[in-house]
C-alpha positions in Angstrom: 0.0 0.0 0.0 2.7 2.5 0.9 4.4 2.2 -2.5 1.1 2.8 -4.3 0.2 5.7 -1.9 3.5 7.4 -2.6 3.1 7.0 -6.4 -0.4 8.4 -6.4 0.4 11.2 -4.0 3.1 12.3 -6.4 0.9 12.1 -9.4 -1.7 14.3 -7.8 0.9 16.8 -6.8 2.6 16.9 -10.2 -0.4 16.4 -12.6 -3.7 17.6 -11.2 -6.6 15.6 -12.5 -9.6 17.3 -14.1 -12.0 18.9 -11.6 -15.2 18.7 -13.6 -17.5 15.7 -13.0 -17.7 12.9 -15.6 -20.1 13.6 -18.4 -21.6 10.2 -17.9 -22.4 11.0 -14.3 -23.9 14.4 -15.2 -26.1 12.8 -17.9 -27.4 10.1 -15.4 -28.0 12.5 -12.5 -31.8 12.7 -13.2 -31.9 8.9 -13.1 -29.9 8.8 -9.8 -32.2 11.4 -8.3 -35.2 9.1 -8.9 -33.7 6.4 -6.6 -35.2 6.0 -3.1 -31.9 6.7 -1.3 -29.0 9.1 -1.6 -26.0 7.1 -0.4 -23.1 6.9 -2.8 -19.7 5.2 -3.0 -17.0 6.7 -5.2 -14.2 4.1 -5.7 -10.7 5.5 -6.5 -12.3 8.9 -6.3 -9.0 10.8 -6.9 -9.5 14.6 -6.3 -13.2 14.0 -5.7 -14.6 15.5 -8.9 -17.5 13.1 -9.0 -18.0 12.9 -5.2 -18.3 16.7 -5.0 -20.9 16.7 -7.8 -23.0 14.1 -6.1 -22.7 15.9 -2.7 -23.8 19.1 -4.3 -26.9 17.3 -5.6 -28.1 15.9 -2.3 -26.1 12.7 -2.0 -24.0 11.6 1.0 -20.8 10.3 -0.6 -18.2 7.9 0.8 -15.1 8.6 -1.2 -12.3 6.1 -1.2 -8.8 6.5 -2.6 -5.2 5.5 -1.7 -3.9 9.1 -2.1 -4.1 11.2 1.1 -3.0 14.2 -1.1 -6.1 13.7 -3.4 -8.4 13.2 -0.4 -7.2 16.3 1.4 -8.4 18.4 -1.5 -12.1 17.9 -0.6 -12.3 16.1 2.8 -13.6 19.3 4.4 -16.7 19.5 2.2 -20.2 18.7 3.5 -21.9 15.3 2.7 -18.5 13.7 1.9 -16.7 11.1 4.0 -13.2 10.4 2.8 -11.4 7.1 3.4 -7.8 6.4 2.6 -7.8 2.7 1.6 -5.7 0.2 -0.4 -8.3 -0.7 -3.1 -6.7 -4.1 -3.5 -8.0 -4.9 0.0 -11.0 -2.6 0.3 -14.4 -4.3 0.5 -17.6 -2.3 1.1 -20.4 -3.4 3.3 -23.3 -5.4 1.9 -26.5 -3.5 0.8 -25.1 -0.1 1.8 -25.2 2.1 -1.3 -27.8 3.4 -3.8 -25.0 4.5 -6.2 -21.5 3.1 -6.8 -19.0 5.0 -9.1 -15.9 3.5 -10.5 -14.0 5.7 -12.9 -10.7 4.9 -14.5 -9.7 2.3 -11.9 -9.9 -1.4 -12.6 -9.6 -4.2 -10.0 -11.7 -7.1 -11.1 -11.7 -8.6 -7.6 -13.9 -5.6 -6.5 -16.8 -6.4 -8.9 -18.5 -9.0 -6.6 -18.3 -6.5 -3.7 -19.7 -3.8 -5.9 -22.7 -6.1 -6.7 -23.1 -7.0 -3.0 -22.9 -3.4 -1.7 -25.5 -2.0 -4.0 -29.0 -1.9 -2.6 -31.9 -3.3 -4.7 -32.4 -0.9 -7.6 -29.0 0.6 -7.0 -27.0 1.9 -9.9 -23.4 1.3 -10.9 -21.6 3.7 -13.2 -18.2 2.8 -14.6 -15.9 4.4 -17.1 -12.5 2.9 -17.9 -10.3 1.5 -20.6 -11.4 -1.5 -22.8 -9.7 -3.6 -25.4 -10.9 -3.6 -29.0 -13.6 -6.2 -30.0 -10.8 -8.4 -31.5 -9.0 -8.4 -28.2 -6.2 -6.0 -29.2 -5.0 -3.3 -26.9 -5.1 0.1 -28.7 -3.6 2.0 -25.8 -0.3 2.2 -23.9 -2.0 0.7 -20.8 -1.0 -2.7 -19.4 -3.5 -5.4 -20.3 -4.5 -6.2 -16.7 -5.8 -2.7 -16.3 -8.1 -2.9 -19.4 -11.4 -4.6 -19.6 -12.0 -7.3 -22.2 -14.8 -6.9 -24.8 -18.1 -8.0 -23.3 -16.6 -8.6 -19.8 -18.9 -6.2 -18.0 -22.0 -7.6 -19.7 -21.1 -11.1 -18.3 -20.3 -9.8 -14.8 -23.4 -7.7 -14.6 -25.7 -10.2 -16.4 -28.3 -10.1 -13.6 -28.5 -6.3 -13.8 -30.5 -4.1 -16.2 -28.0 -2.4 -18.5 -29.0 1.2 -18.8 -26.0 2.4 -20.9 -23.1 0.6 -22.6 -21.1 2.7 -25.1 -17.5 2.6 -26.3 -15.6 5.6 -27.5 -12.0 7.0 -27.8 -10.3 9.6 -25.7 -6.9 11.3 -26.2 -4.8 10.8 -23.1 -2.5 13.4 -21.5 0.5 11.8 -23.3 -1.3 12.2 -26.7 -2.2 8.7 -27.6 -5.7 7.5 -28.2 -7.3 4.9 -25.9 -10.6 3.1 -26.2 -12.9 3.5 -23.2 -16.3 2.1 -22.1 -19.0 4.0 -20.4 -21.3 1.6 -18.6 -24.3 2.0 -16.3 -26.2 -0.9 -14.8 -29.1 -1.1 -12.3 -29.4 -3.9 -9.8 -32.7 -5.8 -9.8 -35.0 -5.6 -6.9 
């Protein structure tokens, strides 16, 4: 954990992340506001851009990241609880959240916990890197940090898929990378 924390603290100091919320999250806010509850979990929250947006829109947000530098940027804000955790070990409580966010962080071992922590009708939003449909990796990212084609559809097969779209982004280093934007709702 210490090694990863040092690495991410340094990244947040040298290369600040975007501060605007994810477009996917903004677009799905009306759907999220129709849920019965307002408890959210933001996994690998970084500088809190999505946590802050949810908190400003009436959600209580538990924001988890390994970087104390990133968490310190927004820990003082109302309706946000920050937790410095090693996400390789972190497992949220069962049936605790109405919304779970997972943006640009991939640990496949967390998916069963994400499914379990969502309350009935809870919504999962994810955006991260994905391989091409033929299995090739179009980015400079290591394979273990990239989803396989149709992997999410299999993992969340018991959910109602609300959105599933691939596109390309240009990364800070200038190369293009394929991403997936995915929203799924747990059945009652």
